[in-house]
VEXDREN-2710 file (C-alpha; in Angstrom, 1 decimal):
% VEXDREN-2710
k/r/px/py/pz
1/MET/90.3/99.5/80.9
2/THR/90.8/103.2/81.6
3/ASP/93.6/104.6/83.7
4/GLN/92.5/105.9/87.1
5/PRO/93.5/109.5/87.7
6/ALA/96.2/110.2/90.2
7/ARG/94.7/110.6/93.7
8/LYS/96.0/112.6/96.6
9/ALA/94.9/113.0/100.2
10/THR/94.2/116.5/101.6
11/ILE/93.0/118.1/104.8
12/THR/90.9/121.1/104.0
13/LEU/89.8/124.0/106.2
14/ASP/86.8/125.9/104.9
15/SER/84.8/128.9/106.1
16/ALA/81.2/127.7/106.2
17/THR/79.7/131.2/106.7
18/SER/80.5/134.8/105.8
19/ASP/79.9/136.0/109.3
20/ARG/83.2/137.6/110.3
21/GLU/82.2/138.1/114.0
22/PHE/81.2/134.4/114.5
23/PRO/82.9/132.4/111.9
24/VAL/82.0/128.7/111.4
25/TYR/84.6/126.4/110.0
26/GLN/84.7/123.0/108.4
27/LEU/87.6/120.6/108.5
28/SER/87.6/117.6/106.1
29/LEU/89.8/114.8/105.0
30/ASN/89.6/114.3/101.2
31/ALA/90.7/112.1/98.3
32/VAL/91.0/114.3/95.2
33/ASP/92.4/114.1/91.7
34/ASP/94.6/116.7/90.0
35/ASP/91.5/118.7/89.0
36/GLY/90.4/118.9/92.6
37/ARG/87.5/116.5/92.1
38/GLY/86.9/113.7/94.6
39/HIS/85.2/113.0/97.9
40/GLY/85.8/113.6/101.5
41/TYR/84.8/113.1/105.1
42/ARG/83.8/116.0/107.3
43/LEU/85.7/115.9/110.6
44/MET/84.4/119.1/112.2
45/GLY/81.9/121.7/111.5
46/PRO/78.4/121.9/109.9
47/LYS/77.2/119.7/107.1
48/TYR/78.5/120.9/103.7
49/ILE/75.8/123.1/102.0
50/GLY/77.8/124.1/98.9
51/ARG/78.6/127.6/100.0
52/SER/81.8/127.2/101.9
53/ARG/84.9/129.0/100.9
54/ASN/88.3/127.2/101.0
55/LEU/90.7/128.8/103.4
56/ARG/93.6/126.3/103.4
57/THR/94.4/122.9/101.9
58/ALA/97.3/120.8/103.0
59/GLU/98.4/117.8/100.9
60/LEU/99.2/114.7/103.0
61/ASP/102.2/112.5/102.2
62/GLU/102.8/108.9/103.1
63/ARG/104.4/109.9/106.5
64/ASP/101.3/111.8/107.4
65/ALA/99.1/108.9/106.4
66/ASN/101.2/106.5/108.5
67/GLU/101.0/108.8/111.6
68/ILE/97.2/109.2/111.2
69/ARG/96.8/105.4/110.9
70/GLY/99.0/104.9/114.0
71/LEU/96.9/107.3/116.0
72/LEU/93.6/105.8/114.9
73/ASP/94.9/102.3/115.6
74/GLU/96.0/103.4/119.1
75/VAL/92.6/104.8/119.9
76/PHE/90.4/102.5/117.8
77/PRO/92.3/99.2/117.6
78/VAL/91.3/97.0/114.7
79/ALA/90.0/93.6/115.6
80/PRO/92.1/90.8/114.1
81/PRO/90.6/89.6/110.8
82/THR/88.5/86.4/111.0
83/LEU/88.9/83.8/108.2
84/THR/85.8/82.9/106.3
85/VAL/84.9/79.2/106.1
86/GLU/86.3/79.2/102.5
87/GLU/89.6/80.8/103.5
88/HIS/90.0/78.4/106.4
89/ASP/89.3/75.5/104.0
90/ARG/91.9/76.7/101.5
91/ALA/94.5/77.1/104.3
92/TRP/93.7/73.6/105.7
93/HIS/94.0/72.0/102.3
94/ALA/97.3/73.8/101.6
95/ILE/98.8/72.4/104.8
96/GLU/97.4/69.0/104.1
97/GLY/98.7/68.9/100.6
98/ALA/102.2/70.2/101.4
99/GLU/104.7/67.6/100.3
100/ASP/107.6/69.2/102.2
101/PRO/107.3/69.4/106.0
102/ASP/109.5/72.5/106.0
103/PRO/107.6/75.3/108.0
104/GLY/108.6/77.9/105.3
105/THR/107.1/75.8/102.6
106/ILE/103.9/75.2/104.5
107/LEU/103.6/78.9/105.4
108/ALA/104.1/79.9/101.7
109/ALA/101.4/77.4/100.7
110/VAL/99.0/78.8/103.3
111/LEU/99.6/82.4/102.3
112/ARG/99.2/81.5/98.6
113/ALA/95.9/79.7/99.4
114/LEU/94.7/82.8/101.3
115/ARG/95.9/85.1/98.6
116/ILE/98.1/87.0/101.0
117/ASN/101.5/88.4/100.0
118/GLY/104.4/87.5/102.2
119/PRO/107.4/89.9/102.7
120/SER/109.7/90.3/99.7
121/ALA/113.1/88.5/99.8
122/GLU/114.7/92.0/100.2
123/ASP/112.6/92.8/103.2
124/GLU/113.4/89.4/104.8
125/MET/117.1/89.9/104.2
126/ALA/117.0/93.4/105.7
127/ALA/115.2/92.1/108.8
128/ILE/117.8/89.3/109.2
129/LEU/120.6/91.9/109.0
130/ARG/118.8/94.2/111.5
131/LYS/118.5/91.3/114.0
132/ARG/122.2/90.5/113.6
133/THR/123.3/94.0/114.3
134/ALA/120.9/94.5/117.2
END
């Protein structure tokens, strides 16, 4: 198995024409490697025709990504996921087969059956401490 190159997210502003009086710009969100190769999504401007000139590139960090996700979720809320019949079946059998009636044990079995990671013990402890100090 080959290692995947490091990826980074960028916002790029390109000049799509050489017309100084009536410039045309492109704005795109991109996933690129260290060599600048990758793909993107044009947010504004004409379709890419291969002649644009890069004016500015800003690398996005995790905070930027979280803020963008938050804005998109606010405007375009994601519908809650729907279990497939197979997932529902696995969850049902995990509950049915749980020997310990403890809710935590049942929840862990269901999450395992659905191949969903629960919070880490550290995250759970931090949440408990936050609740106590609130």
